[in-house]
C-alpha positions in Angstrom: -4.7 -4.9 -3.1 -6.0 -5.0 -6.7 -9.7 -5.2 -7.2 -9.6 -7.6 -10.1 -8.3 -11.0 -9.1 -5.7 -12.7 -11.4 -7.1 -15.7 -13.4 -6.0 -18.5 -11.1 -7.9 -16.9 -8.2 -11.0 -16.0 -10.2 -14.2 -18.1 -10.6 -13.0 -19.1 -14.1 -9.5 -20.2 -12.8 -8.3 -23.6 -11.8 -6.0 -23.5 -8.8 -4.1 -26.8 -8.8 -0.7 -26.1 -7.2 0.8 -23.7 -4.7 4.6 -23.1 -4.9 6.4 -21.4 -2.1 9.7 -19.6 -2.1 11.8 -20.6 1.0 13.6 -17.7 2.6 11.4 -15.0 3.9 8.2 -17.0 3.2 8.6 -20.2 5.1 11.8 -19.7 7.2 13.3 -16.4 8.4 16.9 -17.1 7.3 17.3 -14.5 4.6 18.8 -11.9 6.9 21.4 -14.3 8.2 22.5 -15.3 4.7 22.5 -11.6 3.5 24.6 -10.6 6.5 27.2 -13.3 5.7 27.2 -12.0 2.1 27.7 -8.5 3.3 30.6 -9.6 5.5 32.3 -11.2 2.5 31.6 -8.1 0.4 33.3 -5.8 3.0 36.2 -8.2 3.1 37.1 -7.2 -0.5 36.2 -3.5 -0.3 32.4 -3.3 -1.0 30.7 -1.1 1.6 27.5 -3.0 2.6 26.6 -2.4 6.3 24.8 -5.2 8.0 21.6 -3.1 8.2 21.6 -2.8 4.4 22.4 -6.4 3.6 18.9 -7.6 3.0 18.2 -4.6 0.7 21.3 -5.3 -1.3 21.2 -9.1 -1.6 17.6 -10.2 -1.0 16.5 -12.9 -3.4 19.8 -13.2 -5.2 21.5 -16.5 -5.9 25.2 -16.9 -5.0 26.5 -16.5 -8.6 24.7 -13.2 -8.8 26.0 -12.0 -5.5 29.5 -13.0 -6.6 29.1 -11.1 -9.9 27.9 -8.0 -8.1 30.8 -8.0 -5.6 33.3 -8.5 -8.4 31.8 -5.8 -10.5 31.8 -3.3 -7.6 35.3 -4.0 -6.3 37.3 -5.5 -9.2 38.1 -8.4 -6.9 38.3 -12.0 -8.3 36.6 -14.2 -5.7 37.4 -17.5 -7.5 35.5 -20.5 -8.9 35.1 -22.0 -5.5 33.6 -18.9 -3.8 29.9 -19.9 -4.2 30.6 -23.4 -2.9 32.4 -22.0 0.1 29.6 -19.6 0.8 27.0 -22.3 0.5 28.9 -24.3 3.2 28.8 -21.1 5.4 25.1 -20.8 4.9 24.4 -24.4 5.8 26.5 -24.1 8.9 24.6 -21.0 9.9 21.3 -22.7 9.4 22.3 -25.6 11.6 23.0 -23.2 14.4 19.4 -22.1 14.3 16.7 -20.7 12.0 13.2 -19.4 12.8 10.0 -20.2 11.0 8.1 -17.2 9.6 5.2 -16.1 11.9 2.1 -18.2 11.2 3.7 -20.7 8.8 2.5 -23.8 10.7 -1.1 -22.7 10.8 -0.9 -21.7 7.2 0.6 -24.9 5.9 -1.8 -27.0 8.0 -4.8 -25.1 6.6 -3.6 -25.5 3.0 -3.0 -29.2 3.6 -6.6 -29.6 4.8 -7.8 -27.8 1.6 -6.2 -30.6 -0.5 -4.1 -28.3 -2.7 -0.7 -29.8 -3.6 2.4 -27.7 -2.5 6.0 -27.5 -3.6 9.0 -25.3 -2.9 11.1 -23.5 -5.5 14.1 -21.5 -4.2 17.4 -20.1 -5.1 18.8 -21.9 -2.1 20.6 -25.2 -2.6 18.9 -28.5 -1.6 21.5 -28.9 1.2 20.6 -25.5 2.6 16.9 -26.2 2.5 17.3 -29.6 4.1 19.1 -27.9 7.0 16.5 -25.1 7.3 13.4 -27.3 7.1 14.9 -29.8 9.6 15.6 -27.1 12.2 12.3 -25.4 11.6 10.4 -28.7 11.6 8.9 -28.2 8.2 10.3 -31.1 6.2 7.1 -33.2 6.5 5.2 -30.7 4.5 7.4 -30.9 1.5 9.0 -34.3 1.3 10.4 -34.9 -2.2 8.7 -31.7 -3.4 11.5 -29.3 -3.2 13.2 -27.7 -6.2 16.6 -25.8 -6.1 17.4 -23.2 -8.8 20.9 -23.2 -7.5 21.3 -27.0 -8.1 19.7 -26.6 -11.5 22.2 -23.9 -12.3 19.5 -21.5 -13.5 18.7 -19.1 -10.6 15.8 -16.7 -10.3 14.9 -14.2 -11.9 14.9 -16.8 -14.6 11.6 -18.8 -14.4 13.0 -22.3 -14.9 12.7 -23.5 -11.3 9.0 -22.6 -11.2 8.4 -24.2 -14.5 10.1 -27.3 -13.3 7.8 -27.5 -10.2 4.7 -27.2 -12.4 6.1 -29.8 -14.8 6.7 -32.3 -12.0 3.2 -31.8 -10.7 1.7 -32.2 -14.2 -0.1 -28.9 -14.2 0.2 -25.8 -16.4 1.8 -22.6 -15.1 -1.6 -20.8 -15.3 -2.9 -23.2 -12.7 -0.1 -22.3 -10.2 -0.1 -19.8 -7.3 3.3 -18.6 -6.0 4.1 -17.1 -2.7 7.2 -14.9 -2.8 8.8 -12.0 -0.9 11.5 -10.7 -3.2 11.3 -8.9 -6.5 13.7 -11.4 -8.0 11.5 -14.3 -7.2 8.3 -12.5 -8.2 9.8 -11.7 -11.6 10.6 -15.4 -12.0 7.0 -16.4 -11.1 5.4 -13.8 -13.4 7.6 -14.7 -16.3 6.7 -18.4 -15.8 3.1 -17.4 -16.4 2.0 -17.9 -12.8 0.1 -15.7 -10.4 2.3 -14.3 -7.6 1.4 -13.2 -4.1 4.1 -11.2 -2.3 4.4 -11.3 1.4 5.5 -7.8 2.4 4.9 -5.1 5.1 2.4 -2.4 4.3 5.1 0.3 3.9 7.0 -1.7 1.3 5.5 -1.5 -2.3 5.4 -4.3 -4.8 6.4 -4.1 -8.5 3.6 -2.9 -10.8 3.4 -6.1 -12.8 0.4 -8.1 -14.0 -0.7 -11.1 -12.0 0.8 -9.9 -8.7 -0.9 -9.2 -5.4 0.3 -8.2 -1.9 -0.4 -9.5 1.6 1.3 -8.7 4.9 0.6 -11.9 6.8 0.4 -15.6 6.1 -3.1 -15.7 7.5 -4.2 -13.5 4.6 -2.7 -16.0 2.1 -4.9 -18.8 3.5 -7.9 -16.7 3.2 -7.2 -15.9 -0.5 -6.8 -19.6 -1.3 -9.9 -20.5 0.5 -11.9 -17.8 -1.3 -10.5 -18.9 -4.7 -11.4 -22.5 -4.1 -14.9 -21.6 -3.0 -15.4 -19.4 -6.1 -14.2 -22.3 -8.3 -16.6 -24.8 -6.8 -14.1 -26.9 -4.7 
């Protein structure tokens, strides 16, 4: 972890909003969606084994996945492909999705600290509704969920994060983002926000400014608590 804390976590910062990615941060559904994408890729001749699906498709929006598969194979998946895949994702989520380890304790702790929270994801609103309902997380984020897919501007573009800040009435520099993918982290950093990446010790993070790494959600709570204490909250 970097010695120098980014501005929003420093004594001079003003932490006013926490924005969470969805898959891999709150719910453990990314592997399922990536495996479905890999299955579709293999159907048209792109060799993506299931054990490489997350490495290949992690953090990508469906239009980006479609473009990749079409570029690799020369296949034309059609204008309705992303919509069909979204329906498959939603159906898979309704069959079961697991919360990320420690997510309930983390969200309850953040809630007690009084910091507003929002979600900004490449998943559709319909997918997130299914995931949060199954994982019993919807009460944490009622009417505070933003879908880059529904906006038509997926990460790594920063628009969905900027939208979340705008809706809260805060500046990007006052926002802290929790992400797990390079795609999402790029969006957060380009939005002018500080990004914390949830990753295992053996997996590095990009060497960008305003980015830190943790390997458990309990560490995230500790960072937020420390920042608020330094800032006099």
